[in-house]
C-alpha positions as CSV (number, residue, x, y, z in Angstrom):
1,M,112.6,-80.0,-0.6
2,S,109.4,-79.6,-2.5
3,L,107.6,-76.4,-1.8
4,E,104.2,-77.6,-3.0
5,K,103.5,-78.5,0.6
6,K,105.8,-76.6,3.0
7,K,106.9,-78.4,6.1
8,V,105.9,-76.5,9.2
9,V,108.6,-75.7,11.8
10,F,107.9,-74.2,15.3
11,V,111.0,-72.4,16.4
12,G,111.6,-71.9,20.1
13,M,112.5,-68.2,20.2
14,S,114.1,-67.0,23.4
15,G,114.8,-63.5,22.2
16,G,118.5,-64.3,21.6
17,V,120.5,-64.2,18.4
18,D,120.9,-68.0,18.1
19,S,117.2,-68.8,18.0
20,S,116.4,-65.6,16.0
21,L,118.9,-66.6,13.2
22,S,117.5,-70.2,13.4
23,A,114.1,-68.9,12.4
24,Y,115.6,-66.8,9.6
25,L,117.6,-69.7,8.2
26,L,114.7,-72.1,8.1
27,Q,112.6,-69.5,6.4
28,Q,115.3,-69.1,3.8
29,Q,115.3,-72.8,3.3
30,G,111.6,-72.8,2.4
31,Y,110.0,-74.0,5.6
32,E,106.8,-72.5,7.0
33,V,108.1,-71.0,10.2
34,V,106.2,-70.2,13.4
35,G,108.0,-68.5,16.3
36,V,107.2,-69.6,19.8
37,F,108.2,-68.1,23.1
38,I,108.3,-70.7,25.9
39,K,107.2,-69.2,29.2
40,V,108.7,-70.9,32.3
41,W,108.2,-70.5,36.0
42,H,110.2,-68.3,38.2
43,P,109.8,-67.6,42.0
44,D,107.9,-64.5,43.1
45,F,110.9,-63.3,45.2
46,L,113.1,-62.9,42.2
47,A,113.0,-60.4,39.3
48,C,112.7,-62.2,35.9
49,H,112.7,-60.1,32.7
50,W,110.8,-62.6,30.6
51,E,108.5,-59.9,29.3
52,K,111.5,-58.2,27.7
53,E,112.8,-61.5,26.2
54,R,109.3,-62.2,24.8
55,L,109.2,-58.7,23.3
56,D,112.6,-59.2,21.6
57,A,111.3,-62.5,20.2
58,M,108.2,-60.8,18.9
59,R,110.2,-58.1,17.3
60,V,112.2,-60.8,15.4
61,A,109.0,-62.6,14.4
62,A,107.6,-59.3,13.1
63,H,110.8,-58.6,11.2
64,L,110.6,-62.0,9.5
65,G,106.9,-61.8,8.9
66,I,106.1,-65.1,10.7
67,P,103.3,-66.0,13.2
68,F,104.2,-65.8,16.9
69,L,102.8,-67.9,19.7
70,T,103.4,-68.4,23.4
71,C,103.8,-71.9,25.0
72,N,103.0,-71.8,28.7
73,A,105.2,-74.3,30.3
74,E,105.2,-72.8,33.8
75,Q,103.7,-75.8,35.7
76,T,105.9,-78.3,34.0
77,Y,109.0,-76.2,34.7
78,K,108.1,-75.8,38.3
79,D,107.4,-79.5,38.8
80,D,110.1,-81.1,36.7
81,V,113.0,-78.6,36.8
82,A,112.7,-76.3,39.8
83,E,111.5,-78.9,42.3
84,Y,114.0,-81.4,40.9
85,F,116.7,-78.9,41.5
86,I,115.7,-78.3,45.1
87,R,115.2,-82.0,45.8
88,E,118.6,-83.0,44.5
89,Y,120.4,-80.4,46.6
90,E,118.4,-81.4,49.7
91,A,119.6,-85.0,49.1
92,G,123.2,-83.9,48.9
93,R,123.5,-84.4,45.1
94,T,124.5,-81.9,42.4
95,P,121.6,-81.4,39.9
96,N,121.9,-80.3,36.3
97,P,118.8,-78.1,35.6
98,D,119.9,-77.3,32.0
99,V,119.6,-81.0,31.1
100,M,116.2,-81.3,32.8
101,C,115.0,-78.0,31.1
102,N,115.9,-79.5,27.7
103,T,114.3,-82.9,28.6
104,H,111.0,-81.6,30.0
105,I,110.6,-78.2,28.5
106,K,112.2,-77.6,25.1
107,F,112.0,-81.2,24.0
108,G,109.0,-82.1,26.2
109,A,106.3,-79.5,26.7
110,F,107.3,-77.4,23.7
111,Y,107.7,-80.4,21.4
112,H,104.2,-81.7,22.4
113,F,102.7,-78.2,22.0
114,A,104.2,-77.9,18.5
115,R,103.0,-81.3,17.3
116,A,99.6,-80.6,18.7
117,H,99.4,-77.4,16.7
118,G,100.4,-79.0,13.4
119,A,104.2,-78.7,13.4
120,D,106.2,-81.2,11.4
121,Y,109.4,-80.2,13.3
122,I,110.6,-78.1,16.1
123,A,113.9,-76.1,16.1
124,T,116.0,-74.4,18.7
125,G,119.2,-72.3,18.7
126,H,121.3,-75.0,20.3
127,Y,124.9,-75.6,19.0
128,A,124.4,-79.2,18.1
129,Q,123.7,-81.4,15.0
130,T,121.6,-84.4,14.1
131,M,121.8,-87.1,11.5
132,L,119.9,-90.3,10.6
133,K,121.7,-93.6,10.7
134,E,119.7,-96.7,9.7
135,S,116.5,-94.6,10.4
136,E,117.7,-93.8,13.9
137,P,118.2,-90.2,14.9
138,L,121.7,-89.5,16.2
139,L,123.0,-86.4,18.1
140,M,126.3,-84.8,17.3
141,R,128.5,-82.0,18.6
142,G,128.1,-78.6,17.1
143,V,130.8,-77.3,14.8
144,D,131.8,-74.5,17.2
145,T,133.8,-76.4,19.8
146,E,133.6,-73.4,22.2
147,K,129.8,-73.3,22.0
148,D,128.9,-77.0,21.6
149,Q,125.8,-77.8,23.7
150,S,125.5,-81.5,23.0
151,Y,126.4,-82.2,26.6
152,F,123.0,-80.8,27.7
153,L,121.0,-82.7,25.1
154,W,121.8,-86.3,25.9
155,N,118.4,-87.0,27.6
156,I,116.2,-86.0,24.6
157,A,113.6,-88.7,23.7
158,K,114.4,-90.3,20.3
159,E,110.9,-89.3,19.0
160,A,111.6,-85.6,19.7
161,L,115.1,-85.7,18.3
162,A,113.8,-87.2,15.1
163,H,111.6,-84.1,14.6
164,T,114.2,-81.5,15.7
165,L,116.3,-79.2,13.6
166,F,119.4,-77.3,14.9
167,P,119.9,-74.6,12.2
168,V,123.0,-73.0,13.8
169,G,124.7,-76.2,14.8
170,A,126.9,-76.2,11.7
171,L,128.0,-72.6,12.3
172,K,130.4,-70.8,14.6
173,K,129.2,-68.0,16.8
174,D,130.9,-65.3,14.8
175,A,129.2,-66.5,11.7
176,V,125.8,-66.5,13.5
177,R,126.2,-62.9,14.5
178,M,127.5,-61.8,11.0
179,L,124.6,-63.5,9.3
180,A,122.1,-62.1,11.7
181,K,123.4,-58.6,11.2
182,K,123.4,-59.0,7.5
183,A,119.7,-60.1,7.6
184,G,118.8,-57.1,9.8
185,I,117.7,-59.2,12.7
186,P,117.0,-56.9,15.7
187,T,118.8,-59.2,18.2
188,A,122.0,-59.6,16.1
189,E,124.2,-57.9,18.6
190,K,122.4,-58.8,21.8
191,D,124.4,-60.4,24.6
192,D,124.0,-64.1,25.1
193,S,121.4,-65.1,27.6
194,Q,122.3,-66.2,31.1
195,G,120.4,-69.5,30.9
196,V,117.7,-70.6,33.3
197,C,115.9,-67.5,34.5
198,F,115.7,-68.2,38.2
199,L,119.3,-69.4,38.3
200,G,120.8,-66.7,36.1
201,H,120.4,-63.8,38.5
202,V,120.9,-65.4,42.0
203,D,123.3,-67.5,43.8
204,I,122.4,-71.1,44.8
205,Y,122.4,-70.2,48.6
206,E,119.9,-67.4,48.2
207,F,117.5,-69.5,46.1
208,L,117.7,-72.7,48.2
209,S,117.3,-70.8,51.4
210,H,113.7,-70.1,50.5
211,Y,112.9,-73.8,50.2
212,I,115.1,-75.8,52.5
213,T,116.6,-75.2,55.9
214,L,120.2,-74.1,55.6
215,S,122.1,-73.5,58.8
216,E,125.7,-72.8,59.7
217,G,127.9,-75.9,60.2
218,A,131.4,-77.0,60.8
219,V,134.2,-77.2,58.2
220,L,136.4,-80.1,59.0
221,D,139.9,-81.1,57.8
222,E,140.8,-84.7,56.9
223,T,141.6,-85.5,60.6
224,G,138.1,-84.3,61.7
225,T,139.4,-81.1,63.3
226,H,136.9,-78.2,63.3
227,I,138.8,-75.6,61.3
228,G,136.0,-73.2,60.1
229,T,132.3,-72.6,59.3
230,H,130.0,-72.9,56.3
231,R,126.5,-71.7,55.4
232,G,124.8,-75.1,55.0
233,A,126.1,-78.4,53.7
234,P,123.6,-78.9,50.8
235,V,124.9,-75.9,48.8
236,Y,128.4,-77.2,48.4
237,T,129.9,-79.5,45.8
238,N,133.0,-81.5,45.7
239,G,135.9,-79.5,44.4
240,Q,134.4,-76.1,45.5
241,R,137.1,-73.7,46.8
242,H,135.0,-70.8,48.1
243,G,131.9,-70.0,50.1
244,F,133.2,-71.2,53.5
245,T,135.4,-69.6,56.1
246,V,138.5,-71.1,57.6
247,F,139.7,-69.9,61.0
248,P,142.9,-67.7,60.8
249,Q,145.0,-70.2,62.8
250,H,144.2,-72.9,60.1
251,A,144.8,-70.7,57.0
252,T,147.4,-71.8,54.5
253,T,149.0,-70.5,51.4
254,H,147.1,-73.1,49.4
255,P,143.4,-73.1,48.9
256,Y,141.1,-75.6,50.6
257,Y,138.6,-77.4,48.5
258,V,135.6,-79.5,49.5
259,I,136.3,-83.3,49.3
260,S,133.1,-84.6,51.0
261,R,129.9,-83.5,52.8
262,S,127.6,-84.9,55.4
263,I,124.0,-83.7,54.9
264,Q,122.9,-85.5,58.1
265,D,125.6,-83.9,60.3
266,N,125.7,-80.6,58.3
267,T,129.5,-80.7,57.9
268,I,131.8,-80.4,55.0
269,T,135.3,-81.8,54.8
270,V,138.0,-79.9,53.1
271,S,141.6,-80.5,52.0
272,V,144.6,-78.6,50.5
273,K,145.8,-81.8,48.8
274,E,144.6,-83.2,45.5
275,K,143.2,-86.7,45.8
276,T,145.3,-89.5,44.2
277,K,144.0,-91.5,41.3
278,E,143.4,-94.4,43.7
279,E,141.4,-92.1,46.0
280,R,139.3,-90.6,43.2
281,G,138.4,-94.1,42.1
282,A,138.5,-96.1,39.0
283,H,134.8,-96.5,38.2
284,I,131.8,-94.2,37.6
285,A,128.4,-95.8,38.1
286,L,125.5,-94.5,36.0
287,S,121.7,-94.7,36.2
288,Q,118.9,-93.5,34.0
289,V,121.0,-94.3,30.9
290,R,119.7,-93.3,27.5
291,W,121.3,-94.5,24.3
292,F,121.1,-93.1,20.7
293,G,121.2,-95.8,18.1
294,T,122.4,-99.3,19.0
295,P,123.9,-99.4,22.4
296,P,127.7,-100.1,22.4
297,V,128.8,-103.4,23.7
298,A,130.7,-104.0,27.0
299,G,134.4,-103.4,26.5
300,T,133.9,-100.4,24.1
301,T,136.1,-97.4,24.8
302,L,134.2,-94.2,24.8
303,S,135.0,-90.5,25.3
304,V,133.5,-89.2,28.4
305,Q,132.4,-85.8,29.9
306,T,131.2,-85.5,33.5
307,R,130.6,-81.8,33.3
308,Y,130.2,-79.1,30.6
309,R,133.4,-77.8,28.9
310,Q,135.4,-80.5,30.5
311,K,138.2,-82.0,28.3
312,P,136.8,-85.5,27.4
313,F,138.7,-88.5,28.8
314,P,138.6,-92.2,27.8
315,A,136.6,-94.8,29.7
316,V,135.7,-98.5,29.0
317,L,132.1,-99.4,29.2
318,K,131.2,-102.2,31.7
319,Q,127.9,-103.6,32.8
320,E,127.1,-105.4,36.0
321,G,123.4,-106.4,36.0
322,D,121.3,-103.3,35.5
323,T,124.2,-101.0,36.4
324,I,126.3,-99.3,33.8
325,L,129.9,-98.8,34.9
326,L,132.7,-96.8,33.3
327,E,136.2,-98.0,34.0
328,V,138.6,-95.1,34.0
329,T,142.4,-95.4,34.1
330,D,143.0,-91.7,34.6
331,L,140.1,-89.9,36.2
332,P,140.9,-86.2,35.9
333,E,138.6,-85.1,38.8
334,L,136.1,-86.5,41.2
335,P,132.7,-86.4,39.5
336,A,129.6,-85.2,41.3
337,S,126.8,-87.5,42.0
338,G,123.6,-86.3,40.3
339,Q,125.5,-84.7,37.5
340,S,125.2,-85.8,33.9
341,C,127.8,-88.1,32.3
342,V,127.8,-88.0,28.5
343,L,129.4,-90.6,26.3
344,Y,130.8,-89.9,22.9
345,E,132.4,-91.7,19.9
346,E,134.4,-89.0,18.2
347,D,131.7,-86.2,17.7
348,T,128.7,-88.4,18.0
349,V,126.8,-88.7,21.3
350,R,126.2,-92.4,22.0
351,G,124.3,-91.8,25.2
352,G,124.4,-90.5,28.7
353,G,123.3,-91.1,32.2
354,I,123.2,-89.7,35.8
355,I,126.3,-90.2,38.0
356,E,125.3,-92.3,41.0
357,S,128.7,-92.6,42.5
358,D,132.4,-92.5,41.8
359,S,133.1,-95.8,43.4
360,S,136.5,-95.5,45.1
361,K,137.7,-99.0,44.6
């Protein structure tokens, strides 16, 4: 890269080691680096230590001798992440706030803030990678398989991805800490962050109880027998094995887990038996699908994840009108409607979408 005119990179600095080292690495590569702390919304009834995180980010910026700015994304976060989170639970779906935070905040509000202030690129500390193929930006898994965050990035707009750098995506976490320590970065040994602030320090029930009505309801077995109580149907997800009470006379040596919910009746149904492959269904229907590069044709076999850290499983891409269907011969678990489904070819993210149903056909 010619240094006659340095490219300007705005780095989203959270106060953690990953984003701190990202700023350092880009500086070493000859970019003109600007550190940016992204301030998001949190509810008044919860403590959120954003001032400390911002101070850590400022300390790193001072250590590197780079400018430091703050991007205020509070309203966008409240509208597009927090309210989405509440709305999805209220509708009986399982949201993915990390995906929406990336979509609307880091690669939305922050991206537009950076470009408006003269940045050529933005950068974050995500463990992911990008490449160009036929002038199209592609998203790939990070080298560190334990830290790979590509699952949460499938919904980034192509324009933003084309102007994004992931400096630690080619590194493993141990190397990140070693390099940060060697560079004298103040956050080199800081613990990893807990993610979204208002979710990192409170359970789902406590948060949602401030925004939607949650009342005690019946736990039913597969025959419809009332065998216990729960705290409110919206806060449960399929597969959950805790958070509800089973009457002593119905207790077993095997754990019960949630297999369905009725938001209207405020009931959850539980079972001690795993669903068969036929009961779990052979298809997953997706909406709001986004593709990177040329969309794969129907009949293509893709590698699929319906939740973070899940072992990928194969599925065949089908299309019925405007609906994208994935045909699965061995569905490992029942996917949750509202969650993200990410589609891979080897280590490349081909696309993703929102799970609408797990059609039990």
